[in-house]
C-alpha positions in Angstrom: 127.6 -4.4 106.9 127.5 -8.1 107.6 125.4 -10.4 105.4 121.9 -10.7 106.8 120.2 -14.0 107.1 116.4 -13.7 106.8 114.0 -15.5 109.0 112.6 -19.0 107.9 108.9 -19.7 107.6 109.1 -21.7 110.7 110.9 -18.7 112.4 108.1 -16.4 111.4 105.5 -18.7 112.8 107.3 -19.1 116.1 107.8 -15.3 116.3 104.1 -14.7 115.9 103.3 -17.1 118.6 105.7 -15.3 121.0 104.4 -11.9 119.9 100.8 -13.0 120.7 102.0 -14.1 124.1 103.7 -10.7 124.7 100.9 -8.5 123.4 98.0 -10.6 124.4 95.2 -8.4 122.8 94.3 -9.3 119.3 93.9 -5.6 118.3 97.6 -5.0 119.2 99.0 -7.8 116.9 97.6 -7.5 113.4 98.5 -10.2 110.9 97.5 -11.0 107.4 98.1 -9.0 104.2 94.9 -6.9 104.5 95.6 -5.9 108.1 99.2 -4.7 107.4 98.4 -2.9 104.1 97.7 0.5 105.6 101.4 0.8 106.6 102.8 -0.3 103.2 103.9 1.7 100.2 101.8 1.2 97.1 103.0 -1.9 95.3 105.0 -3.3 98.3 105.0 -7.0 99.0 102.6 -7.4 102.0 103.5 -11.1 102.2 106.9 -10.2 103.7 105.2 -8.6 106.8 104.5 -11.2 109.5 102.4 -8.7 111.6 102.0 -5.2 112.9 102.7 -5.0 116.6 101.3 -2.1 118.7 103.1 -2.2 122.2 101.8 -0.2 125.1 105.1 0.5 126.9 108.8 0.4 126.6 109.1 -3.0 128.1 106.8 -4.4 125.3 109.0 -2.5 122.7 112.1 -4.2 124.2 110.1 -7.6 123.9 109.2 -7.1 120.3 112.8 -6.2 119.4 114.1 -9.2 121.3 111.7 -11.6 119.4 112.5 -10.1 116.1 116.3 -10.3 116.8 116.1 -14.0 117.9 114.1 -15.0 114.8 116.0 -12.8 112.4 113.0 -10.6 111.5 113.5 -7.0 110.2 111.6 -4.3 112.2 110.0 -1.5 110.4 108.4 1.7 111.8 105.8 3.7 110.0 107.3 5.8 107.1 106.0 9.0 105.6 105.5 7.4 102.2 104.8 3.9 103.4 107.0 0.9 104.1 108.6 -1.2 101.3 109.9 -4.3 103.1 113.0 -6.0 101.6 112.8 -9.2 103.8 110.6 -10.9 106.4 109.6 -8.3 108.9 107.4 -7.1 111.7 106.0 -3.6 111.8 106.5 -1.7 115.1 103.8 1.0 115.5 104.0 3.0 118.8 100.8 4.9 118.6 99.4 3.0 121.7 102.3 4.5 123.8 100.5 7.7 124.4 101.4 8.7 128.0 102.3 12.3 128.8 104.8 11.5 131.5 105.2 15.1 132.8 104.4 18.7 132.0 107.4 20.4 133.7 106.5 24.1 134.1 109.7 24.9 136.0 112.3 23.7 133.4 109.8 23.9 130.5 109.6 20.3 129.1 106.9 18.1 128.1 108.1 14.5 128.8 106.1 12.2 126.6 105.9 8.8 124.8 105.9 8.4 120.9 102.1 8.0 120.7 101.3 11.4 122.1 99.5 13.5 119.4 99.6 17.3 119.0 96.0 17.5 119.9 96.6 15.4 123.1 99.5 17.6 124.2 97.6 20.8 123.4 94.7 19.5 125.7 97.3 18.8 128.4 98.6 22.4 128.2 95.2 24.1 128.4 95.0 26.5 131.2 98.8 26.5 131.9 99.6 29.4 129.6 102.5 27.3 128.2 102.9 26.7 124.5 104.6 24.2 122.3 106.2 25.0 118.9 103.5 23.7 116.4 104.3 21.8 113.2 104.3 23.6 109.8 104.0 20.5 107.8 103.5 17.4 109.9 103.3 14.0 108.1 102.0 12.2 111.2 100.0 13.4 114.2 102.7 12.3 116.7 104.8 14.9 118.5 107.9 13.0 119.1 108.0 11.6 115.5 108.0 15.1 114.0 110.6 16.4 116.5 112.9 13.5 115.8 112.7 14.3 112.1 113.6 17.9 112.7 110.2 18.9 111.3 109.5 22.5 110.5 107.5 24.5 113.1 105.4 27.7 112.5 107.3 29.5 115.2 110.8 28.9 113.6 111.4 32.6 113.1 112.3 32.7 116.8 112.6 29.2 118.1 114.2 27.3 115.2 113.1 23.7 114.2 115.0 21.7 116.7 112.4 21.0 119.4 113.6 17.8 121.1 116.2 17.9 123.8 117.0 14.5 125.3 115.4 11.3 124.3 115.6 7.5 125.1 115.7 5.0 122.3 116.2 1.2 122.1 119.1 0.1 119.9 119.0 -2.9 117.6 120.9 -5.0 120.2 118.4 -4.3 122.9 120.2 -1.7 124.9 118.5 1.5 125.9 120.3 4.6 124.6 119.9 7.9 126.6 120.9 11.0 124.7 122.8 14.2 125.9 123.1 14.7 129.7 121.0 11.6 130.3 123.9 9.4 129.3 125.6 10.4 132.5 124.7 8.9 135.8 125.1 12.3 137.5 122.6 14.0 135.2 120.2 16.4 136.9 118.7 18.3 134.0 117.0 17.5 130.8 118.4 20.1 128.4 122.1 19.7 128.4 123.6 18.3 125.1 127.3 18.2 126.2 129.1 16.4 129.0 130.4 13.3 127.2 130.0 11.2 124.0 126.8 12.3 122.4 125.4 10.4 119.5 122.0 11.9 119.4 122.3 13.6 116.1 122.7 10.2 114.4 119.1 9.5 115.3 117.6 12.8 113.9 116.3 12.4 110.4 117.1 8.6 110.3 113.5 7.4 110.2 114.1 4.8 112.9 117.1 3.2 111.3 119.5 3.9 114.2 117.1 3.2 117.1 113.5 3.2 118.2 112.6 6.3 120.4 110.4 5.5 123.4 110.5 8.8 125.3 111.2 12.4 124.4 111.8 15.7 126.1 110.0 18.4 124.1 110.7 22.1 124.7 107.8 24.2 126.2 107.6 28.0 126.2 106.4 30.1 129.1 103.3 32.1 129.4 103.4 35.6 128.0 101.7 38.8 129.1 100.4 39.6 125.6 100.1 37.6 122.4 98.8 39.2 119.2 99.1 38.9 115.4 99.7 41.5 112.8 98.0 40.4 109.6 98.3 42.2 106.4 97.4 41.8 102.7 99.8 42.6 99.9 99.4 42.9 96.0 102.1 40.1 95.6 104.5 37.7 97.3 107.6 39.9 97.0 106.1 42.7 99.1 104.7 40.3 101.7 108.1 38.6 102.0 109.9 41.8 102.3 107.6 42.9 105.2 108.1 39.7 107.2 111.9 39.8 106.4 112.2 43.3 107.8 110.3 42.2 110.9 112.4 39.1 111.3 115.7 40.8 110.9 114.8 43.2 113.6 114.0 40.2 115.8 110.3 41.0 115.9 107.9 38.1 116.0 107.7 34.5 117.0 105.9 33.4 113.8 106.4 35.0 110.4 104.6 33.5 107.5 103.2 34.4 104.0 100.2 32.7 102.3 98.7 32.8 98.8 94.9 33.0 98.5 94.4 29.2 98.1 96.3 28.5 101.2 94.5 31.2 103.1 91.2 29.5 102.2 92.4 26.2 103.5 93.6 27.6 106.8 90.7 29.9 107.5 87.9 27.6 106.2 86.3 30.4 104.2 84.1 29.1 101.4 85.5 31.3 98.7 88.3 33.7 98.0 86.3 36.9 98.5 84.9 35.7 101.8 88.4 35.0 103.0 89.8 38.3 101.9 92.1 36.3 99.6 91.1 37.4 96.1 93.2 36.1 93.4 96.7 37.7 93.3 96.5 38.9 96.9 98.9 37.4 99.4 98.5 37.6 103.1 101.3 37.7 105.7 101.2 37.3 109.5 103.7 38.1 112.2 103.0 36.8 115.7 104.0 39.1 118.6 104.3 38.1 122.1 105.8 39.5 125.3 105.1 42.4 127.6 101.9 44.1 126.5 103.6 47.5 126.1 106.3 46.1 123.9 103.8 44.1 121.8 101.8 47.2 121.2 104.9 49.2 120.2 105.9 46.6 117.6 102.3 46.3 116.3 102.4 50.0 115.5 105.8 49.7 114.0 104.7 46.8 111.7 101.8 48.8 110.6 104.1 51.5 109.3 106.4 49.0 107.7 103.5 47.3 105.9 102.4 50.6 104.5 105.9 51.2 103.2 105.7 47.8 101.3 102.2 48.6 99.9 100.4 46.4 102.4 97.1 47.1 104.2 95.2 45.6 107.1 93.6 42.3 106.2 89.8 42.1 106.8 89.0 41.6 110.5 87.5 38.2 109.9 90.5 37.0 108.1 92.8 38.2 110.8 90.8 36.4 113.5 90.6 33.1 111.5 94.3 33.2 110.7 95.2 33.8 114.4 93.2 30.7 115.3 94.9 28.7 112.5 98.4 29.7 113.8 97.5 28.0 117.1 96.7 24.7 115.5 99.2 22.1 114.0 99.4 22.0 110.3 99.4 18.6 108.6 100.8 17.7 105.2 98.4 16.4 102.5 98.9 13.4 100.2 100.7 15.7 97.6 102.4 18.1 100.0 106.1 18.7 99.6 108.4 21.3 101.3 112.0 22.5 101.4 114.3 25.3 102.5 115.9 28.1 100.4 117.2 31.5 101.0 114.8 34.5 100.8 116.6 35.7 97.6 115.7 32.5 95.7 112.0 32.2 96.7 110.8 33.7 93.4 113.1 31.4 91.4 111.9 28.2 93.1 108.3 29.4 93.1 108.4 29.9 89.2 109.9 26.4 88.8 107.2 24.7 90.9 104.4 26.8 89.3 105.6 25.8 85.8 106.0 22.1 86.5 102.6 21.8 88.2 100.5 24.0 86.0 97.2 22.5 85.2 97.9 19.5 87.4 95.5 20.7 90.1 95.0 23.5 92.6 98.3 24.6 94.1 98.6 26.5 97.4 101.7 28.0 98.9 103.0 28.8 102.4 106.4 30.5 103.2 107.5 30.3 106.7 110.6 32.3 107.9 113.3 30.5 109.9 115.8 31.8 112.3 115.1 35.6 111.9 114.9 35.3 108.2 118.1 33.4 107.6 116.1 31.0 105.4 112.5 30.2 104.3 110.6 27.0 104.5 108.6 26.7 101.3 105.5 24.5 101.5 103.5 23.5 98.5 100.1 21.6 98.5 98.8 20.1 95.3 95.1 19.1 95.3 94.2 16.7 92.4 92.4 13.5 92.0 94.6 12.5 89.1 97.6 10.1 89.3 99.5 12.4 86.9 99.7 15.0 89.7 101.7 12.6 92.0 103.9 11.7 89.1 104.5 15.4 88.3 105.5 16.0 92.0 107.9 13.0 92.1 109.5 14.2 88.8 109.8 17.7 90.2 111.6 17.0 93.5 115.0 15.9 92.1 115.0 19.0 89.8 114.5 21.2 92.9 117.4 19.5 94.6 119.6 20.0 91.5 118.8 23.7 91.7 119.9 23.9 95.4 116.6 23.3 97.4 117.3 21.7 100.7 115.0 18.9 101.9 115.5 18.4 105.6 114.5 14.7 105.9 114.2 13.1 102.5 113.1 9.5 102.0 112.7 7.0 99.2 113.6 8.0 95.7 114.4 11.6 96.7 116.9 10.4 99.3 118.5 8.1 96.7 118.8 11.0 94.3 120.4 13.2 97.0 122.9 10.6 98.1 123.8 9.7 94.6 125.4 13.2 94.5 127.2 12.5 97.8 128.6 9.0 97.5 131.2 9.4 100.2 128.6 10.7 102.6 126.3 7.9 101.8 129.1 5.4 102.4 129.8 7.0 105.8 126.1 6.6 106.6 126.2 3.0 105.7 129.2 2.5 107.9 127.6 4.2 110.8 124.4 2.1 110.2 126.6 -1.0 110.2 128.1 -0.1 113.6 124.8 0.7 115.2 122.8 -2.2 113.6 125.2 -4.9 112.4 122.5 -7.2 111.4 120.5 -4.6 109.5 117.4 -5.2 111.7 115.9 -1.7 112.0 114.2 -0.4 108.9 116.5 -2.1 106.3 116.3 -0.4 102.9 115.1 2.9 104.4 117.1 5.8 103.2 117.0 8.8 105.5 119.3 11.6 106.1 121.2 12.0 109.5 121.2 15.4 111.0 
């Protein structure tokens, strides 16, 4: 990558003047260390950030990038663990770009800007019968950001985790990149991923280092005749996982997930373990069924029989209803939430490692979501503690999980550095690609993210 010349103090002042002229409203250009602190990683140098810009449309994004490019400012976008700037910069936050451009019930796409939240999209879908794949561990409320990071979804058992088709993104040099079929002037559909050079996978998991997405085409799913959940209680995680595995391998269910008692309480909002039907040691599993009513009922009866064979029984009615409601809401990550993928055969091994490392560090809850008909499992852990040692314990644990074979889908910060240290040639290739896409290192310099 070419050597980068940082902006001078005079350049920063001039850039701020131009940004004020572009964005006009004071609330859309926040300057000063206190104002930009919410975007920063703990201990980061706030004096390096000239301002946080909140554009309202794609033309303003283009304008912010042009000003930053002319005055040699880096451009950072919000990061899951906060921004740690390495040179004078402006933060570009797209939350004000919150238009749902189209709900396409024919081709089944939601066309939206990056500021659209899960709650906003769900409101727009009310009454249509259409659904969107909901996040199993979102680190932000924004639909496109989650989709661009290949974030896990609760319906991954059937639909998988790739939920964005085409997207449009501004490159560092100001050009607008259109992915997939949209790169072709003859394109007539939103879902094709072939038909010419396709660089879209470079953007997935890159945390804004390759380009700034300004529009996304998110998959929608059609109305169904019947949608029900089969919710069962099991004496331990092994039996619960075997039940959902058998269901998934027979291609039954859109969602298939397992919860310990602590996680069940969080999802259902019950005041105690007994009230939630989640007494200590009992695990709860849920399989979502949708399709023709007759087929759903057939599979519900079959799942009842399979559950009995694994030692399971029907969960209390109140628990079942509460969990069904929870499965139709987005799930957000907490401050000390971490998640990774593993095969079903290794869930017990990884769970034992996590439990031992975080023993007596706080309340730990577990969620296991099956992916691609049980080909793998998404393991989510939430640690609740007020003590700093809890965070330290989690950060110490993550590289150990990697060394044992856990797969983290979109690592950042020290975890990404640890993973890349074991793949030096791959890391060099990523740096070469970054150098080609962004020769001046303007977009999120210093941010380590994995390309899909």
